[in-house]
C-alpha positions, 0 to 999 in steps of 0.5 A: 901254547901261550894262553890268555886269561879273560876277565869280564866284569859286568853289572850282573856277573863276573865271568872268566875263562882261558883262551888260546892264541887264536882267541878260542875259549877253552870251555872247561875253564869258563866261570860265571859268578852272578851278582847284581848291583843294589838298587834303591827306590830313589834310583840308586844302583850301587855296590860296595867296592871291596865286595866287588873287588873280592868277586873279581878275585874269586872269579880268578880263583875259580878259573885257576882251579878249573884249569889246574891240569892245564900246563900251558903258560898264562902269558896275558890277562885281558879285562873288560868292564862295565862303562860309566861307573864311579867311586872315590878313594882317599889318600890311602886308597880306601873307598870313600863311596860306593861304586855307582853304576851306569844306572845310578839315577839319583844324580838326575836332578843335576842334569838341568843345571849342567844344561843351564851352565854349559853348551851341551852340543859342543861338549857332546861333540867333544866328549861324545857324551850327553849330559845324563846321570849315567856319566861323571858330570852329573854324578860328581855334582850330586856327590859334591852337593849331597855328600860334601863330607865324602867328597872332601875326603876323596883324593881320587875319582875312579872307574871300578876297573881303575880300582881293581887295577890299583889293588891288583897291580904293581907297576907298568912293565914297559918302563923302569921308571914306572916302578916309582909309580906303584900305587898310582891309579891308572886308567885306559883310554877306553875306560876314560872315554866312558866317563863323559869328561874326556876329550875324544880327539885330544885323548885327555881329560876335558879341561872345560869340564874339569874347571866347571866341576872343580876337579883337578887332574891330580884327582883323576887316574893317570891315562896310561901312555902307549908304553904303559899298556901292561902291568905286573901283579903286586906282591900281595896278589902274586902270592894269591895267584902264583901262576899269574905272577909273570903274566902281563896284565892289560888295563880294562877296556869298556865292555861295549867296545870289547863286545864289538871286537868279539862279535867281529864288528870293527869296520864301518859297515858292520854294526853290533846289536847286543841285549844283555841286562841293557841294550846297545847298538854300536859301530867300531872302526879305525879312525877319528870320531865323526865331525858331528856326532848325532844328538841321540848317539854317544861316541867313545874310544876303544883305544888310541886308534879306534872309536866306537859310536852308537846308542844304549838302552837302559831296558833290555834283558832286565825288562824281559826279566821284570815282565816275567816276574811281575806278570807271573807268566805261566808256562816255560820260556819256550811256551811263552815264546811260542805264544808270541810267535803265533801272533801277528805284529802289533796285533795287541793294540798296545803302545809300550814305552820301555823306560822303566830305568829311564831313557838314554838313546835317543832322547836322553830324557832323565825323567822318562818312565815306562808306560802302557797305553791301550789296556783293556779288560781283554788284554792278556799278559802275553800281549803285554810281553809282545808289546814290550819286546816290540817297543825295545825293537822300535828304540833300536830302529831309532838308533839305527837311523841315526847311525846310518847318517854317519856310517854305511852299515851293511851287516848287523851282528847280534849278541847277548844272552837275552837274544840267545834265550829269545829267538822270537825277540831276535826275529822281531828286531830283524823285522822292525829294522827291516835288516837281516841279523846274524847271531854267531855262536860266540857266547862271550863276545866281551871276553873274546874282544878283550883277548883279541885286543890284547893279542893284537897289542902284543903282535900275535894278531896283526889285523883284528878285522881278519880275525875269524868270527864263528858263523851262527844263525841267520834271522831274515827280515820279513818285509810285510812285517816291517811295514806293520811295525813301521806304523807301530813305530810312528804311533809310539813316536807320537805318544812319546812326544805327547807324554814327554817334553825334551827338557822337562821330562814327564808332564 
């Protein structure tokens, strides 16, 4: 039997496992190595590039060790990786910067400069990305201005997955001429589309933004052509991973895109709602981007034939973890859940603004901060937690409304560790949206999605939409609670507009 090794590179962990030809995981091979990006009081979110590379290599070591008694050939290696990261390398391929993650916020001060000099609406519709510190537009301005020496030493700007490919791969397998390109950084259409400087319709780097940023195409990775979709290991890592010497390695795709595919959401009528460290709601389909992308949403590519559109929240499972740690909640997780489940919707009198890590969709406010309005001496910690969980659901409702303007959503499939650990939160979201949610048993949706895309590319699967998705628990929306939450959403929206100004941020 042919096997596929899946590697899922996230901000909070590196996962790896083997999958069979039907994209079913082999449970004894699953590896999860936790890690976190380093955060700073100034808004930094970074990790050392070489350290992060070794974490990926270690995950591969671990899964190969766990599967040493499996005799079947590992024919393919599929990778998903977190979107929006940026690092620089010099001419010798050595890092000139840290790896800056999507939550890196020190570049926020340059967003206003982008909006002053460029037409954000046109660029958003062309690249699918608003001006925001999570994208390369603001990050590159920040690095040029604040770290001129590092910027001058940088020969190439890469996503972290491009750095992994540069270090692990030799050359593209499909074309003999590509042997000459060993050592040339490559990126996938999917990863390039998450940078914010990629033209979605031309599938090429955006020329206007490159001119503005004073970046040449030579300073960026090569976008892999159709005949450059798989690679071989270089000699160094072929010695380290001998069982993968003959495997075909795919370039990474964005973890959000992989999550949609793995959750079975690859048609316009299916939306994927995910809460991990952060949160997102997305629709993927074959075809071109909408003619006009709603202002609160982003749009990227899965590959050259598919797009994915949706919204992202900076605060998801990370917010829940912060609440537990900061409020020093008493009792087990189940006891906390049971306490919240007993309470009526919005019965605490609080309005929680869930922007501890800033706002992405739908307002894209760089200067947004978290807030709790309505506190009294009688407010309890469980009420604060309830208000916070509800507030995240209200943000999903804003994304949902904008998505329905461009795609006919009929079904919502949930995923992510935070929702699996909190059925109460999943039910709150269903009630706020007024829509039923399905939570399949596919625990590693991003890994599975990367595997499915690899199997389709090699002809082992003909149609991703026909791939079987395991059934799971159904959360049915309560219409009475939906009405209560609708009033609470209106209150949050009013307070949000009173506290924040769209362009100037916190008053």
